[in-house]
Structure formats: C-alpha cells, structure tokens
N, C-alpha and C positions, 0 to 999 in steps of 0.2 A: 518514624510515623507509618501508622499504619491505620487505613480507614475503609470502608466498605460503600461504593455510589451503584447507583441504579438508573445511568442516563449515560445511554441508550437504553444500557442493559448492566446486565447485574457485575460491576466489577471489581475484583479481590487487590488493593493496591498498598505496595510497601516494602522493604527489604526482606527475603526471608518468606514470602508469601506460598514459593510454590512447594513449600511443607503442606499446603492446604489441600493439596489437590488432593487428595484421597478422599477429605472431606468435599471435596468439588462433588468429585465424584458420586460420592453417598447423598449426597441433596438431589441432583438428578435422574438417582435409581439406575445408574450407571453399574454395573456388577462386572461386563464383559469389556471392557475397551479396546478398541482400537487406537495404538498411539502411531500416531501420522507425523515422520518426518521427513528431510530430504538425509541425501548420500553425505553428505559433507557430516552433518548435526551428528546423525547417529554412532560416528565413530570418537566423538568427542567423551572424555571421561564426567563431563558436565552431564550430558544427557544419558550416559548410563546410570550414571548415579540416582538423578530422578528415577528411570525405570527399574532400578534396584530397590527404590525405597516404597513406588509404587507397587511393587509382587508383594511387598510383604504383607497390605492391606486387602491384594484381590487373588482367587486361585486364579484368576486365571487374565493374562494382558496379554495382548496381541500387537504388532509391530509390520508396518508398512512406509518403507523409505526409497524404495529403486524409482526414485525421481532428481532431480536436480533445478540451478535455477531455470525460469521462462517452461512451466509446467503445460504438455500438451493432453490430450483429453484422452490416450491411450492411457495414460499412468491413472489418471481417475477412474480409468474403465478395469488395472489391473486392481485399485486400491477398494473397489465397489465391490467385487471378485474376492479377495480377501476378507474383508466384510461382512460377505455373505457365509463363506464358507465356515469361517469359524464363527458363526453368531453372535457377533459383536451386537453390542445394543448400547452405543456411544462412542463417538470420538473425541480424543484429546490430539487438536492440532497443536502442534510446536514446531517456532525457526520463524525464517522471517518469511516475506512475502510468499512464498511457492511451498512452504509446508502448510502456514495455515490456511491458503485458498485451495489448496488438493486437500486438506485435512475437511471445510466447512464443503468439498464439491465431494465427497466423498458422502459425509453423512447424507446430505441431500439425496443426490445420486441413488443412495441405495436402496429409496422407497421409490424411486418411479421404473417405469417401462419405458416409456422415450429417450431417443437418445438425448446428451446433454445439450446439443444444439439448437433443441427444440425452447430450450431456456433462456438464449440471448433475450440479453438487455433491448428488447424491440416489441414500443408494444404494449402490449398488456399478454404479452406468450407467458409471462411467470404464472397466469391465470390456469395454465394448462397441467399442473404441476397438482399431485397426489400428497396431499398436507400431511394424511393421517402417519404414515410412515417415516416420515424424518427425523433422523439420527439427533440424540440431544448434541451438543457442541458446545465442550471445555476449549478455548481458544487462550497460547502463551506467547506471544512473540519473545523474541530473543535478539531484535533489533528492532530499532526505534525510526520506522519511515512508509512503510503502506499501509498502515492501520486497520489493516485486515479484519484485526479481532473487533471490529466495533462498526464490520461494514457489511450489509446485505447482498454482496454481489462475490462473485469468483474469477478471477482473470485466467483462464484458461486459451494456448494455444492453439487453435485450429492445424493439423500437420497438413493437411492436404494441400491449405492455402497460405498457412505460414501466416495465417492474421492470427489476431491475440482479440479474443471477444470474453465481451463481458457477460458472466451468467447472472441471472436476478432472480431472487426470490427475498420477500420477506424472514422464513425462517432459514435462511443464509445465515442469521446475525445470530452469534455465538449467546448460547445461556449463562456462560459466566467465563468471566476474563480474569485472566490472573497477571497482575503489570508489577513483573520483581525485576529490579535495578539491577539486581546482582546478577541474572542468565546474559544482561548485555554487556560486564564489565570485558571480557576478553574478546567484545568485538574490535576488530582492527581501528585505527586511524581511518583509513584508506574508506572501508566503509561505514563509521561513522557518521563520515560524512556526508559521502552519499545518500544513504539512509535519512539522515536531517535534514536534506536539501528535497529529497523527496514530502516528509512532514511540510517543510515549507509550503512547497509547490501545492500541496492539497489544501492547507490552509490559504494561502493567497489568492490559489484561482476559486474558492467557492466564494471565498468574500468579495470579489470581484466580478462572481457569475451574477447573470442580471435575476429578476424577482426579488418580492418579498418575503426573507425568511429572519426577520432577526436571530432568532433563536442561535441559527448556522451563524449567522453574521457575525455574533458577541463570542463562539467558541471560535471560529477563526482567529479573531484577534487577538486573544489569551493565546491560541497557541502559535501564532508566532510571534509573539511578546518571549513565552518559554524557549524558545527558537535561539531568536534572538539574544538574550539571556542566558545559554548556556551551549548551546551547539559548540564554539570552539574549547571552552573551556574541556566537554567532552572529549574532544580530538586529542587535544595537550595532554590530558589525565584520564583516564580511564577507568579510574580507579576513582573516580568523585562519585558518586552514587546521589547526592542529590542533581545534578547535572544529568547524570543519567535519567531519572526517575523523570525529570521536568521534561526530556527527551521523547521519552515513553509516553507520556500523557499528552505532547505535541500530537507525536505521531496519531492515537486512539481520537483526540479531538478533530483533524483533520480529518478523518476516515467520514467519524458524526458530523461533520460541517459539508462534505462533499455531498451532502443528499441535496443539497441545492445546485449544486453542477459546478462542471470544471470546466476547462477550455483548451486553447489549440495547444499550450506545452504538453497535454496529455495524448490531443489528435498526436501531434509531432513523435509523438517519444513512442508510443504503442505501434505503430509499423518498425522504427530502429530496434526494436525491442525483439521483436517476433523474427524478422528478416537477417537479421546480426547479430541476436545473443548480450546486445549490449544492455548493462545493467543498467534497472531500471530508474533509480534514482541521479544516475547521472548523467543521464538525456535531460532528465528531466531538468536540469541542474544549467545541461548547457543552453536547454532551448528557451530555459525562462526571459533573462533580456531580450531575446528577440520580439517574445510574444509581447511583453511588457511595452517596448519601442512600438508593435508595431498596431497593440489596442490604444498609445497613447491621447489620442483622440478620445475616446470613450470614457477614459479612463483618469485620466486624471486628476478631475476632482475627487473619485473616490478615493486614489491614493494619497493625496494628499488629505485625505478625512481621518485617517491612520497613522500618519509620523506622527503627530505629539502623540499618542498612544506608546509610539515606539519608541520616545526619545529621539525622533530624527529629523533636522528641520525640515521645515512643513512646507514643500514642495516636490512634483515628480523626480525632478532629477536628483535629488538628494536619497531619493529610497531609492532609486536606481543606482546609483552611483553605490548606495548599500551592497546593493545583493551583487555589484559588479568587485569592490573591495572583499567579501563572504569571501565568495568561490575562489578568488585570488588567494587568501589565506589558510583556504580548504585545498589548493592545489588543484583545481577541478578547470581544466583546460576549459576556455573561450571560444573554440572552433570544433563542430562533430569529425573537421576534417583532423584534428587531434587524437581522437579513439578507434577512428576507421580509413578504409582506404576507400574515398567517395568515388574516387576518378570511374569506376564502374558500376556506381550506381543509377539505377533505370528510377528521376528522381519524379517522370507522368507517372510509375507505378506507385514510389509509395506516398504522393501527393492526391493521390485519386483514395487510398487506402486515408491517408491522415481524414481526407473530405469526408471518407463515409464512415467516421471514428465516432462512435455516441456523442463524447465529449465534444465536439465539434458545437453540437447544438446548443452550447448555453458559455458559448468564448461570449464575450461583452459585444464584441464588431463582429458583423455576418462574415464568410467565409466561402470564399470559392474554392474548386481545386488550383487554378493558377495563383491563390493568394499565399495557398498551403505550398506549391513549389518553390515561389519568390521565398516564402521563409526557410525552407530548408538550403535554397542557394546562399540567405545569407548568413546559416547559420556554418555553415562549408566554408564561406571567404573572411566569416569573422565582423562582417558590417552591420552596424545598427542603424535601423531607422532613425532620420532623423525626425 
C-alpha cells in the first residue's frame, strides 16, 4: 500500500517511500539540503545507504549529527552554524524525536536573530519570529513514538537550567513527511515498546484534555486503536511491516491530536527526562496509570466512552487494567524507582518544574505543586490512587 495524505501536512506513506526523498527535495526546491540525524543513526548502514542515494541526485548534501537523545540548545546552535556555513536551503530531519526536533529547530532558527528560548511555547512568543527565512523541512521518522514529524514544536533542553523547553511556531511543521515502515524494522523490541507507549500517551492525553476539538478526539481515538492492535505484534515480530506502519501512523496521529493539549503524564516526564536523561517514552509509560487514577473523578465517563471502540469492557477499571497489562507484557517497570535512583531526588524541585510545564495547563484536573509531589511519590512507591 502506498498513498499520499495532506493532513496535517503532506504525508507520503508506505513501504520503501524513502526512495522518494530526492523527489520530496525537488518539490520543495531544496537543492542543498542539510541532513540532520543523531550520533547513533549516522553510523548505521541504513542511514549511509540513504545518504548515498540522495547524493546521486544532488551535487551538495551536508550532514549534521553532533548530538544524542534529549538534545540541548547548543546542539541547535551548532547545526544552524553548519546550515549557514554551507549555504543550505532546506533540512532533512531523520530519526527519532531528537533527530526530528533538532532538524526542525535548525530550519526554524536559521532564519532568526533572537535566541531560541525567546520562542518558548508561552503566550504569543511565536509571533516574535521572522517567518520569511524559515527553511523548508522534510521529516522522516525512524521510530514510532514522538510524532514530531507532524508537530509544530521542538523539545529542547536548556543546558543551564536543565529544563526541557517546548519551542513553538506554526512553521516548525514539516512540509513533507515520509512514513516508511521499513526504516523502523531494526528498532529493538525495548525501544519499540517505549516509543509505542509514548504514542499512546500522546493520543490518550489529547483525548482526555478538556475543550471542544472533535477532530483531535477522533484522531486520538483511532490512534489508540492502532496501538492496541499492533504494538505487541511489532514488539514480538519487528519484521511485521503492517504492524510497523500502524505504529508510525499512530505516532503521527498522536502529535496531530495533541494540538488540543496534553496533561500531567508529560508534566511529570519532562523534568525527569531533562534532569536524569530517562527515555521520554519510558517515563510516560511509567507515569500513565498514576495520572489516570489521579484524574479518575473527572475522567471516568470520558474513558468509559471509548472502551467500546477499543473492544474493552465498558468501565474505567477495565481500561486501567489494559494499560497495566500492556506495560507488563512490554516489560515496562511499574515504578520510577525501578529505572533510576530516587533516594537522592529533590522532589520539591521536580514538582515545581512539573507544575510549571506547559502540559499542566490542559490536565483534566487542576494541579498544584503538592499534587505533582504526591504523583512522584506514588510513582516511586508503586501505589495507585483509589
């Protein structure tokens, strides 16, 4: 199956669509692209082969890969320097969340004079940007989790404060997305599980966020169904391209849907990711049942309303048990203390950071700093809210 979609952006979907990358560049009048990917992916034969094929079509193609997971502002600055030095005219963002976020940020910041932190997702900060010189972006995910390929933001860590900042502008949305399940086949079962749970968190929190946005709700609901259908299959058999494609699509749907909002799962995750370098999808998976049960009084009817579509017994407890069972089958720990040393963690500091995270604003239940601390304490002890 091969198809082209145009929501929320132009999406080229199907097996081996990576072969259409040169055509995508030409469609956007990119003649001197900067290929952005992380330190690990750049050394894979898959990546080298893709670069080799693109270079057959273009006289100049430059590479920037001097960053790893949980990228910092300095990574973006270095990438912008390479972009300008080599007179690039577009970005190919390739990889998981870090590769896509850095690539998008480089394309955006290549046209700005202000520091990147001036465009944090606060109020109308995005209006500060100079829109004229933002470079076109082609996004190619190699994991099925963040959905950054269909997002209008990049998550970048401020090195000084160790706070993950959400940089927002409508033109951070890539112009063309290539969803090719072949590129995700070699993803380990561990990362397939963690990124799949990240996509589930996006769809779930978007669906539960308050406000009227039926399009986002519908997208999030189908995204959850695809994950329920295919995540365990992909973890057990990484060569199942149908399952892989389902997860890629579900990840893109999650990012599309969460324009409606996220919630405390992400509020709790971002500080842990920035301070302790815990994988974002893994932390989202750990926090998920604690936040669900914390929000139960305002979510019970909302969760019950989707159970029929997901073929789950129609009650909150059945949905929660599905989440707990799914995590267990994916070998995802139940407690935060299972993945990091929490004895010396400053919970007051983390709780304040979580409370100030933009995702807190759209949690179904209004939050306090004390609520965040209690949620962290429960996630360390393993105790769910009654």
